[in-house]
C-alpha positions as CSV (number, residue, x, y, z in Angstrom):
1,X,0.0,0.0,0.0
2,X,1.0,3.6,-0.6
3,X,-0.1,5.5,2.6
4,X,0.1,9.3,2.8
5,X,-1.3,12.3,4.7
6,X,-2.8,15.3,3.0
7,X,-4.0,18.7,4.0
8,X,-2.6,21.9,5.7
9,X,0.3,21.5,8.0
10,X,-0.8,20.2,11.4
11,X,-4.2,19.2,10.1
12,X,-3.4,16.4,7.7
13,X,-5.8,13.5,7.1
14,X,-4.8,9.9,6.3
15,X,-5.1,8.8,2.7
16,X,-4.2,6.0,0.4
17,X,-3.1,6.1,-3.3
18,X,-4.7,3.1,-4.9
19,X,-3.4,0.8,-7.6
20,X,-5.0,3.0,-10.3
21,X,-3.4,6.2,-8.9
22,X,-6.6,7.5,-7.3
23,X,-6.3,9.3,-4.0
24,X,-8.6,7.8,-1.3
25,X,-9.7,9.1,2.1
26,X,-8.8,6.9,5.1
27,X,-10.2,9.2,7.8
28,X,-13.3,7.2,8.2
29,X,-11.2,4.1,9.0
30,X,-8.2,5.4,11.0
31,X,-7.4,8.6,12.7
32,X,-3.9,9.0,11.3
33,X,-0.9,7.3,9.8
34,X,1.4,6.8,12.8
35,X,3.3,4.3,14.9
36,X,0.2,2.8,16.6
37,X,-1.4,2.2,13.2
38,X,1.7,0.5,11.8
39,X,1.8,-1.8,14.8
40,X,-1.9,-2.8,14.4
41,X,-2.2,-5.6,11.9
42,X,-6.0,-5.6,12.2
43,X,-6.2,-2.0,11.3
44,X,-3.9,-2.4,8.4
45,X,-6.0,-5.4,7.3
46,X,-9.1,-3.2,7.3
47,X,-7.4,-0.7,5.1
48,X,-6.4,-3.3,2.7
49,X,-9.9,-4.8,2.6
50,X,-11.5,-1.4,2.1
51,X,-9.0,-0.5,-0.7
52,X,-9.7,-3.8,-2.5
53,X,-13.5,-3.3,-2.3
54,X,-13.4,0.1,-3.8
55,X,-15.5,1.6,-1.0
56,X,-13.0,4.3,0.1
57,X,-14.1,7.9,-0.8
58,X,-12.2,9.6,-3.5
59,X,-10.3,12.8,-2.8
60,X,-9.7,15.5,-5.3
61,X,-5.9,16.1,-5.3
62,X,-6.0,19.5,-7.0
63,X,-4.5,22.1,-4.7
64,X,-4.2,19.5,-1.9
65,X,-0.9,19.7,0.0
66,X,0.9,16.4,0.7
67,X,2.3,16.3,4.2
68,X,4.8,13.9,5.7
69,X,3.4,10.4,5.4
70,X,4.0,9.7,9.1
71,X,2.7,11.6,12.1
72,X,4.3,11.7,15.6
73,X,7.6,10.3,14.7
74,X,9.5,9.2,17.8
75,X,13.1,9.5,16.6
76,X,15.0,9.7,13.4
77,X,18.2,7.6,13.4
78,X,20.6,8.5,10.6
79,X,23.4,6.4,9.1
80,X,26.4,8.4,7.9
81,X,28.9,7.4,5.1
82,X,26.8,4.3,4.2
83,X,27.5,4.2,0.4
84,X,30.8,3.1,-1.0
85,X,30.7,5.7,-3.8
86,X,29.9,8.5,-1.3
87,X,32.8,7.6,1.0
88,X,35.1,7.6,-2.0
89,X,34.0,11.1,-3.2
90,X,34.5,12.6,0.2
91,X,37.9,11.0,0.8
92,X,36.6,9.1,3.8
93,X,37.5,5.5,4.7
94,X,34.5,3.2,4.7
95,X,33.5,2.8,8.3
96,X,34.0,-0.5,10.1
97,X,30.6,-0.2,11.8
98,X,27.6,2.0,11.0
99,X,28.0,5.7,11.9
100,X,25.0,6.8,13.8
101,X,23.6,10.3,14.4
102,X,20.2,11.8,15.0
103,X,17.8,14.3,13.4
104,X,15.0,15.8,15.6
105,X,11.5,14.8,14.5
106,X,10.6,18.5,14.1
107,X,12.9,18.8,11.1
108,X,10.3,16.7,9.1
109,X,8.2,18.5,6.5
110,X,6.2,17.4,3.5
111,X,7.8,16.4,0.3
112,X,7.0,19.6,-1.6
113,X,7.3,22.0,1.3
114,X,9.8,24.9,1.3
115,X,13.3,24.2,2.6
116,X,14.9,27.0,4.6
117,X,18.5,27.9,4.1
118,X,19.7,28.7,7.7
119,X,20.9,32.2,8.6
120,X,24.6,32.5,8.0
121,X,24.7,29.4,5.9
122,X,27.1,29.1,2.9
123,X,27.3,25.3,2.7
124,X,23.7,23.9,2.6
125,X,23.9,20.6,0.8
126,X,21.5,17.9,-0.5
127,X,21.3,14.2,0.2
128,X,18.6,11.8,-1.2
129,X,18.1,8.9,1.2
130,X,16.0,5.8,1.6
131,X,14.0,6.1,4.9
132,X,13.1,2.9,6.7
133,X,9.9,3.1,8.9
134,X,9.7,0.7,11.9
135,X,6.5,-1.2,12.5
136,X,7.3,-3.4,15.5
137,X,9.2,-2.8,18.7
138,X,12.8,-3.9,18.1
139,X,15.3,-4.8,20.8
140,X,18.5,-6.8,20.3
141,X,17.6,-8.3,17.0
142,X,19.7,-11.3,16.1
143,X,19.4,-11.7,12.4
144,X,18.8,-9.7,9.2
145,X,15.6,-11.7,8.5
146,X,14.3,-10.8,11.9
147,X,15.2,-7.2,11.3
148,X,13.3,-6.9,8.0
149,X,10.2,-8.4,9.8
150,X,10.2,-5.3,12.0
151,X,10.1,-2.9,9.0
152,X,6.7,-1.4,8.2
153,X,7.7,0.3,5.0
154,X,9.9,2.8,3.2
155,X,9.9,6.4,2.1
156,X,12.0,9.0,0.3
157,X,13.9,11.3,2.7
158,X,15.9,14.4,1.9
159,X,18.7,14.7,4.5
160,X,19.4,18.4,4.0
161,X,22.7,19.2,5.6
162,X,24.8,22.3,6.4
163,X,28.4,21.3,6.0
164,X,30.1,24.2,7.9
165,X,27.8,23.6,10.9
166,X,28.3,19.8,10.6
167,X,32.1,19.6,10.1
168,X,33.8,22.9,10.9
169,X,32.0,24.2,14.0
170,X,33.2,21.5,16.5
171,X,31.4,18.7,18.3
172,X,29.1,16.2,16.6
173,X,27.4,16.4,13.2
174,X,24.1,17.3,14.8
175,X,24.5,21.1,14.4
176,X,24.5,20.7,10.6
177,X,21.6,18.2,10.5
178,X,18.9,19.7,12.6
179,X,18.0,23.0,11.1
180,X,14.4,23.8,10.5
181,X,12.8,22.0,7.5
182,X,16.0,19.8,7.0
183,X,14.1,16.4,6.6
184,X,11.4,16.5,3.8
185,X,9.8,13.1,3.9
186,X,7.4,11.3,1.5
187,X,5.3,11.6,-0.5
188,X,4.2,8.0,0.5
189,X,4.9,5.4,3.1
190,X,5.1,2.3,0.9
191,X,4.5,-0.8,2.9
192,X,7.3,-3.4,3.0
193,X,5.3,-6.0,1.0
194,X,5.7,-3.7,-2.1
195,X,9.5,-3.4,-1.7
196,X,10.7,-7.0,-1.9
197,X,14.4,-6.0,-2.2
198,X,15.4,-2.7,-0.5
199,X,18.9,-3.2,-1.9
200,X,17.7,-2.9,-5.5
201,X,16.3,0.7,-5.6
202,X,17.6,3.5,-7.7
203,X,17.9,7.0,-6.1
204,X,18.2,10.2,-8.1
205,X,18.4,13.9,-7.2
206,X,18.4,17.0,-9.4
207,X,19.3,20.7,-8.6
208,X,17.7,23.2,-10.9
209,X,17.1,20.4,-13.4
210,X,20.7,19.1,-13.4
211,X,21.1,15.5,-12.3
212,X,23.5,15.5,-9.3
213,X,22.9,12.1,-7.7
214,X,22.3,8.9,-9.6
215,X,22.8,5.9,-7.3
216,X,21.5,2.6,-6.1
217,X,20.9,1.1,-2.7
218,X,23.1,-1.9,-3.9
219,X,26.0,0.5,-3.1
220,X,25.2,0.6,0.6
221,X,28.1,-0.5,2.8
222,X,25.6,-1.7,5.5
223,X,22.3,-2.9,3.9
224,X,18.9,-2.1,5.3
225,X,18.6,-5.3,7.3
226,X,22.0,-5.0,8.9
227,X,21.3,-1.4,9.8
228,X,18.1,-2.2,11.6
229,X,19.7,-5.2,13.3
230,X,22.7,-3.1,14.3
231,X,20.8,-0.1,15.6
232,X,18.6,-2.4,17.7
233,X,21.6,-3.5,19.7
234,X,22.2,0.1,21.0
235,X,18.7,1.5,21.4
236,X,15.1,0.3,21.3
237,X,13.3,1.0,18.0
238,X,9.5,1.7,18.3
239,X,6.7,1.7,15.7
240,X,6.9,5.0,13.9
241,X,10.6,5.5,14.3
242,X,12.5,6.3,11.1
243,X,16.0,5.4,10.0
244,X,17.6,7.4,7.2
245,X,20.0,5.0,5.6
246,X,22.6,7.2,4.0
247,X,23.2,8.9,0.6
248,X,25.0,7.9,-2.6
249,X,27.7,9.9,-4.4
250,X,27.0,13.3,-5.9
251,X,26.6,15.7,-3.0
252,X,28.0,19.2,-3.2
253,X,30.6,18.4,-0.5
254,X,32.2,15.9,-2.9
255,X,32.4,18.3,-5.9
256,X,35.5,20.4,-7.0
257,X,35.8,23.9,-5.7
258,X,33.9,26.1,-5.8
259,X,31.4,23.7,-4.5
260,X,27.8,24.2,-5.8
261,X,26.1,24.6,-2.4
262,X,22.4,25.4,-2.3
263,X,21.1,29.0,-2.2
264,X,17.7,30.6,-1.9
265,X,15.8,30.2,-5.2
266,X,17.3,26.8,-6.0
267,X,14.9,23.9,-6.7
268,X,15.7,20.4,-5.6
269,X,13.9,17.3,-7.0
270,X,14.5,13.8,-5.8
271,X,13.0,10.3,-6.2
272,X,13.5,6.7,-5.3
273,X,12.3,3.9,-7.5
274,X,8.7,3.0,-6.5
275,X,8.6,5.4,-3.6
276,X,7.7,8.6,-5.3
277,X,9.2,12.0,-6.0
278,X,9.8,15.2,-4.0
279,X,10.3,18.9,-5.1
280,X,11.4,21.7,-2.9
281,X,12.1,25.4,-3.5
282,X,14.7,26.9,-1.2
283,X,14.2,30.2,0.7
284,X,16.2,32.1,3.3
285,X,15.3,31.4,6.9
């Protein structure tokens, strides 16, 4: 299923994009798309049955904002330097274990919402990423098969980053990762049954119409299943938590000087195979 949330920010309603591409209203069945829903097999079953029967009301998509596909995200765990080609372009050694950092859940915005360039920023960068959404509480998982059984679905994430704040201002990466609007998510939460191989997805990102990133999850150093298993050894993952699994080559940081960092007025578009497409215009904060 392709689950999403539509409407003005803070007042989104749950919806579904059916097999024919028609937008359907889920608000008569469930209050929202969130962790409790993803952990409720019976509720998900009711959605599937209603979708198959054709009984869900149709929504007119014209002028309807698409919000983040997931409400009340608990935490966003991020994996750094997780693509062989990205590590090569930045001159970094591939890590021996996954590099973990966090983004605050209030960085999440809709897939077509405005992205704000922070005040004083000269090095705002782009990163297309596969987001993994957790559907079952995960603690100390033992196997990759067990890890994938705890995944509810997948989404497109834009891990917007400010490289000066991240690298040059001391401390951890978090200062360059948690600026307002720095995690557009969606348009859809695609349930795991529709993504049989998360290591076979293409990822692309354009800036002002120019293709910048053209990668595949096959290049991940630590594949999705291993990432979920590994993270569960250090923290409990709950339904509705998100893991951003890293970005392929092609970011501004890896380009020759002068590096083409983002500015107000730029337009970024990104997509992952089968998971939908985002488009953001940048403005000054």
